[in-house]
N, C-alpha and C positions, 0 to 999 in steps of 0.2 A: 525344860523349865515351864511350869504351869502357874499362871497368875490367878490370884484369888480376888474376889470382889471385896469392897470395903466392908460389907456386912459380915464377912467371915473374919475370925480372929487371925491376926498375923503378928509375929514377934516384931518389936520395934527394931528398925534398921538404922545403921549408922548414918545413912543419908538424911534422916530426919534432922540431925543436928546441923545441917547446912543452913536451914532457916534461922536457927538460933545464932549461927555464926554471922549471918548477914545482919541480923539485928544488933549483935554485940559490937560490930565495927561501926555502927552508927550511920551507915549509908542511907538506910530508909527506916522509917517507923512502920514496921510490918502491919501493925494493927490499923494505923491510920490509912495506910495505902490500901490495905485489904478492904476497908469500908468504902473508900472512894471507888476502888476498882469494881466492887460488887454493884454499886449503884450504876456506874457506867456500863458494866457488863449487862445489867438487867435491861437498860435502854436498848443497847445494841441487840441483845438476845430477843427482845420483844419484836424488833423489826425483822429479825431473822426467822421468827416463827412463821410469819405469813409466807415468806419465801420458801421455807422448808416444806410447806404443804405440797409443793410441786415435786419434792424429792421423795416420792413414795417408794422408790426402789433403792434408797440408800441402805447400805449393809447394816446389820445389827452388830454393834461393837461388843455386845456381850459374848460373841464367839471368841473373843480374845481371852476369856477366862481359861480356856483350854488350848490357847494358841501355842504351838510349838514351831518355831522358825526352822527352816532347813538349816542343817548344821553339818560341818565337815566331819567325816569319819577318819579315824587314824588306825594304822596297822603297825603293830610292834612285833619284834622277835620275842622269843620265850623269856628273855631277860629284861624286857622293857625298852629296848632300843627302837626308836622310831624308824620304820622302813619306808612308810609311804602315807600320804594323806590324800583322800579322794573326796570329791564334792561335785555337785551339779553346778549350776550357774554361780552359786554363792559359796565362797570359802568362809565359813563361820564357825566359831566356837563360842557357845553361850555360857556366860558366867553370871553369878549373882552380883547385885550392886555392892554388897559388902566386900566383894573381891576386886573392886575398882578403886584406883588411887583417888583420894580426896582432891588432890591437885587437878586431876583430869575432870572430875565432876564440876569443880568451880570454874575451870577454864572453859568448858563447853557452855555452861550456863552464862558466863560472862559475855561470850561472843555471839551466842545463839538466842538466849532468852534469859536476861538477867532478872526479870520479874516472874520467873517460873513458879516460885513458891507463893506468889501473891495473887495471880490471876486464876480464873476458872476455866481456862482452856483457850480463851482469846484475850488479847491485850488491846483494849479499845484505842489507846493512844497510838499504838503501832499501826492498827488498822486505819485510823484516821490519817496518819501520815501517808500510808500507802495509797489510800483512795485519792488524796489530793495530788500526789505525784502522778498517779495513773491518769487522773482527769486532765491534768496539765499537759501530759505527754500524748494523750489520745490513744494510749495503749497500755498494756500491763507491763510496767517496767520495774515495779517494786512490790515486794511481798510484805505482809504484816504477820507472817506465820510465827506462832509460838512453837515450842518443841512439841506440844501436844498436837498441834495442827500438822506439823511436819510428819509426825508419826502416823496419823491417820492417812495422810497423803501417800506415804510409802507403802502402807499396808492395804489400803482400800481403793485409792483413786488413781487416775491417769495423770501424767505429768503435764497435761495441756495447761497453758496459761490463759484462763478464761474466768470471767466473773462468776459463772455458775459453779465452777469447780471450787472457787474460793469460798463461796457460800456453803457449799457442801462440806468443805473442810471445817468451817466454823461450827456448823451444826453437829458434826460428828465429834469435834473436839470437846464441845460442851457436854455431850453425852458421855464421852470417855471419862471426863473428870468426875462425873457423877458416880461412876462404877469403880474406878481404880484409884488407888492412892497416888500421891505425887511420886513416891519412890518406885512404885510399880511402873508408872508411865516412863520415868527416867530410865529405869532398867531396860524396859522394852526398847526405848529409843536408842540407847547406847549399844545394845546388842543388834539392832536392826540397821543402823545407819551405815552408809558406804564410806570407806576410808581410802579407797584407791587401790589399784593393782589387784582387783578381785578379792579384796579383803572386806568382809562384812562383819561388823561387830568389833568392839574395842579390843577384845583379847587377841583375835587373829591379827589385827593391825599392829598391836604392840609387839607381838612376837616377830612380825615381819620387819617393822621399822627399827626396833631396838633390841631384838633377841631377848626379850624379857616379858614377864607377865604384866598385864594391865595394873595389877595391884602394886607393882614396884616402880611405876612411872614417877619421875621427879617433876618439879615445876617446869623446867625448860622443855622436857619431853612432852608433858601434858599440854603445854601451850602450843607446841608444834602440832600435835594431834588435833587439838580443837580447831586450829586454823585450817586444817585440811578439808573440813566438812563442806565448805562453800564450793570448792572446786578441787577435788582430791588429786587428780593427775597433774593439774597446773601447778599446784603448790607442793607437789611431792619432792622430797629431797633426792629421790632417785632420778628426777627429771631436771630440777634446777635448785640447787642448794641455796643460792642467793635469794630466790623468791621465797623459799621456805623460811629463811630467817626473817625476811621482811614481814611475812604474814604472822610469824610467831611474835614479832615485836608489836603488831597491832593487838593481838590477844593479850599480851602482857600489859600493854598500855591501858586496855579496857579494864583489866583486873585491878590495876592500880587506881584508876579513876573511881572504881566502885569501892575502893578501900579494902579489897579482899587480899591484897598483898601490899607490902611497903615499897617505897621507892628503891630501897636498897635491894630488896628481893627482885624487883623488876630489873634493875641494872645487872645484878649478878646472873640472872637467868638469860638475859639478852647476850651477855658475854660468853656464856658457857657453850662450848662446842657440842654438837650433836653426834653421838657415836651411832652411825647409821648401820642397820643390819643388811638384809637382802630380801629381794622379792621371792617369796616362798610358795606362792599360789600355784606355780606351774613347774615346780621341781619334779624331776623324774624319780622313780623309785630306786632305792639302793640296790635291790635285787628284783628286777622286774618280772623274771619268770616265776619267782615265788609269790610276789604280791598279786600278780594276775591270777594265779591258780587259787590263792586264798579268796580273792574277790569273786571268782566264779563259784566257789563253794558257798560263800556267803549269799550270793544272789539266788542260788538254788534253794537255800533255806528261808531267806527273808524277803526276796524280791528285789528288783532293780532300784526302786525309789527309796526303800528303807536303807539300802547300803549307801547310796549317794547323798541322801539328805538326812539320815537319821542320827548323825552324831555318834556313831558306834565307836567303841574302843575295843579293838580286836587284838588279842594276844595270840600270835601264831605259835606253832610248834617249832619253828625254825630257829636254830642257834646261829646267829649272824657270824660268829667266829668260825664255826664249822662250814657255814655257807661260803664264806670267803675262801676257806681252804679248798672247797670243792671247785669253785670257779677258777681259782688260780691253777689248780691241778689240771683241769680241762684245758685251760689256755696253754699251759706248758706242754702237755702231751699232744695237743692239736698241732703245735708248731713242729713237733717231731714227726708226725705221721700225715700231715695234711696233703702230701703228695699222693697218698693212696686213698684217703677218705676225707670228706669235707665236713662231717658232723660227728658229734659225740654227745652223749647224755649220761648223767649220773644222778642216782637217787639214793639217799641214805635214810633208813628208818630204824627207830629204836624198837627192838623186839619186845621190850617190856611194856610198852605203851602203844606201839604202832603209830607213834608220832613221827611225822616227816621232819627230819633234822636238817637236811640239806637237799637241794634239788637244782640241777643245771639242765635247762631245756635245750641248749645248743651252744655253739662256740661263740656266737656274737648276736646278742638281742637286737642291736641296732640294725643289723643286716636282715635278720629274720626273727619275727615274733612267734613263729610256730614253735610250740613247746613239745619237743620230742619225748620228754619224760612222761607226759600224760596224753599226748595226742597222736604220737607216731606208733602205729601198729606194725611191728616187724617180727619176722620169724626168729625164735630164740635158739634154734638148732639144738645141740646136745644139752644146753642149759635147761631144757624141759625134762630131761631124763629123770631127775630126782622125783618128779611127780609119779612116774611109773614105778620106781623102786620103792617109794613109800607105800604105794598101793599094794605092792607085793608083800612087803613086811607086815602090813596091817592085816593081811589074810591069816597070818599065823603059820602059813605053810613054808615060808622062806625066811632065812636068816642071812646075814652077810657072808657066811661061810658056805651057803648052799651052792651047788654046782649048776652050771647052765652051759649049754652047748653053743659055742661060737662056730657054727658050721653053716654051709649053704642051705637056704630055705626059700620057698616060693609060696605066694598066696594069690588066690584068684582076685583079679581086679578088673571087673567088667569083662571085656573081650580079651583082655591080656592077663598076664600074671605079674605080680610085684615081687621082686627079688632084692631084698635089702643088701647093701654092701658096706663094708667097713671103710673108714677114711683112707687107710693105706692099701686097700684091695686084698688083704690077706685074711686068713681065718686062724684062730688059735686053738680050736678044739674045745674040750671041756675045761672051763675055768670057773673060778668062784665068782659070785655076784659082786663081791668086794672088788676084785680085780677088773671085772667088766666095767664097773662104773669109774674106777680110778683112771683107767686108760681110755675110757669113753668108746667102748665097742658098740657099734650100731646094731648088729644082728642080735645079740643077746637082749638088747632093750626092746626090739620089736617082738621077739619071742615072749618076753616077759609080759609085754602089753597084751598079747593074745591070751596068755595063760590067765591073767587076772581079769581081762575084759576091758576093751577100750572104753565102754560106757562107765565102768568103775573109775578109770583114770580121769575121765571128764568130771565125774562126781567129786573126786578128790580135789581137782582143780577148782571147782566151784566153791567147795568148802574153804579153800585157801584164799578166796577173794577174787579169782579170775572171772571177769565179767564179759570179756571179749567172746565173739562167736567161735564155737568149736564144732568140728565135724568128726564123727567116729570113724576116721579113715585109718587104715592099717599103719600108715607112716606117722601117725600122731606122736608116738613115743620119741621120734627123732626131731620133734619141734615143727611139725607141719601145721602151724597155727600162727596167727598174727597176734602178738601181745605187746603191751607197753612196758617200759622199764619200771614204771610205778607198780604195775601188777606183779612183776617178777620180784622186786625188792620186798613188797608186802608179803608175798607167799613164802619167800625164804625166811622172812622175819618170824613167821609162824613155826617153821622148822627150828629156828634158833631158840624159840621159847618152849620147845618140847610140846607143841600143839596148842598153846594158848593164843587166841586170835582176837583182834579187833579190826575194824575197818580202818585203813590208813586215813589220816586226816592232817590238814594244815592248821586247824583251829583248836586252840586250847580253851579259850573263853571269850565271850562277847558280852560287853555291858553297854548300856546307854551312857550318855554324857554325865549322868548323875550317879552312876555306879550300880544301877539295877542290872542284875544278871539276866541276859537274854538267852545265852547258850552256855552250858557247862559241859565240856567234853572230857570230864574226868574218865580215864580209861575204865572200861567194864569188860575185860577180856573173858572169853569163854573157851573152855577146853573143847576143841573141835577135832583133834587128832589123837590117835593112840600114842601115849607117851613113850612106850617101849619102841614102837616102830619109828617115831620121830627121832629118838635118841640113836637108834641103830643107823638111820640114814645119815645123821650128823657124824657118827663115828666113821662111816664109810667115806663121806665127803671130806673128812680131815685128810684121808689118804690121797685124795685128788691133789691137794696142795702139797702134801709131804713128799709124794713120789710119783704122782700121775701127771695129767696134762696141765695142771695148774701150779707147777713149782715156781713160776715167776710171781706168784701171789704170796709167797712166804713172808710173814711179817714178824717173826720172832715170838709168836705166842700162839696158843691153840686157835685155829681158824678152820672153817669148813667152806667149801665152795665148789663151783662147777663152771667149766669153760663151755662156750657155745660157738659153733661155726656153721653157717648155712652153706648150701650148695653154691658153687662159684664164688664163695667168699663175699657175698653181698652184705652179710651182717656178722659181726663178731661180738661176743659177750664174755663178761665174767661177772658172776653173781656169787657173793659169798658173805659170810657172817662170823662174828664172834658173839658171845652171849649178850653183849650190850649194843651191837650195831650190825645192821644188815644193809649191804650196798650192792646196787646193780650198776654195771657200766656197759653201755652199748656204743658201738662205733660202726659207721657206715656212710653211704652217700645218699643224699636226699632223693636223687633220681633213680635210686636202686641199682645203679651200675655196679658190677663186681669190682672188688679191690684186687690187687695183684695176687698172682698165684702164691700160695704159701702163707697168706694172711690167716691167722687163727685167733681164737679168743685167748689162747695161752700166750701168744707172742705180742699181741697188741692191747687187748683189754685188761689182761691180768696185771701188767705193770702199772696201769692207771689206777686200778683198784688198790694195789699195794701202796702206791704213793699216797693216795688219799687216806687210807686206813691208818697208816703209820702216823700221819699228822693228827688225824681225828682222835686217835687213841693214845696219844703221847702221855697224857696225864690221867689215863684211865687204868685202874689196877687190872692186872692180868687175872682172868677168871677162866677156870676150866669148865668144859661142858660136862653135864651129868652123863654118866655112863649107862648103857642099856641095862646093865645088871642091877641098877637101882630101881628098875621098874619091872612089872610082871608082864611076861610075854603073853600075847593073846593066844 
């Protein structure tokens, strides 16, 4: 919200009609009062000019022309469901004065400054009463502040109760009224004022107290809100409903005295019950792992202050319905296997956009805020092998039917030699590449890595979005690297799209509070893999689920995937996809202790993957993968 000076054209606002309303009810003759007030104001202002000479360091109120108050940012799922609101000290949503209830504006003016549209920033009669009361008491016990004075105090001055500060208030108020229209001042005030329970501004307060917008406040609600300004927490209905109604009655009585409401309206409003909402400033996120990840991505792009104070409207990529499925699935399976593993993580990504659709960073956010989906680097085991097999297919020298020897082999490794072994300790002789991957043979994967070059495997991994450190060790094809579930799900999503890749993201779009687009993450995928090689890999990995180590992941539709199990069963994985969704599941212990003997990705992670995918795809049409024959082999 940017305010314009009076010298700049501005459309007439509905708030202007309030003066006419006051005149029409005959409470005051605005013209007569204005003339009297201007004379008195001139006298008082003349005395203040001399005092103001000493206030050489007073702020320049013209800065308010571009003033943008700190404002709460809101995070939504992809369908517009609110997930979380975040703010700095002030929980605030700024709105235009046209979007505020007329009842509210009248109620606030009645109790705070009924001559607002007649004075020039200070009200001499109010000041006179305050000076007399303070003189008699020998201390500052009463203020004569207008709404304009309250505004400059909130924006520019300290809350100290001193004569010098009151003079500064008056000087700044007179200057403010020279630069801004009454409607602009009232709008700034109503968006700035504190309404209790960390609610700043009328819109946030209305949503908290009544679960409705400020534009929809009725007379009883507006009178209650106006009554809060003097001592928000004391008069809060969340604190003492009886005090709230007493204060509301004072406001309504004042409105009736002014002739702004009838006695019948006053009585009806006093008798009306208040349907109270709830304190919302400190509510926790619906999906905290998701919203914290989104906030981190936002801070990297826009900075800390812009996110907490900038009033952003953030549309995330997450589908809350799918997110709820993911969280429930993790909870259900954690109860089944928590005797062998204390943590689980799940990430689901749309291969067509690389939007993150669901993410679970652990089994219980309240117990641990560590997000294992994006922060935990764990070895993927055999789930890394597809990177090696794709690299082989991309050379054009290998096809799924090519033969490879599953026989003993040794490689120099410093002062020793490295001799890879298969999980079951046996060798199968010459087998096809398809069979080697379906049943997850280790020795063929290592040999294939040497044939295409470990550095080439690393290059493929980088192309697929792997950013974690990688070393060109001989055992890399067996998952001798620490990766995150997010990296694995994103890389497999590129396999699912036949080589089209975008960086995974939690953010679809970011706007400011007025709708100006700050960030547009419309997908711009690039073809980074050879389509034939990617389709060939997918064709082979369908066999992993159909008849290999991942049969527990069968979901009744075409799907491709790979199990992963590390030495001593410290980490087990299943990562797999259909054309519309790629999902990675990791299970392990935070302290990296082994799970019990026999724990594999196929026995523990694959059932979790199957459970989630069946739910997530329940209403998604079955889609077949494109076959390698549809593409030209390199």
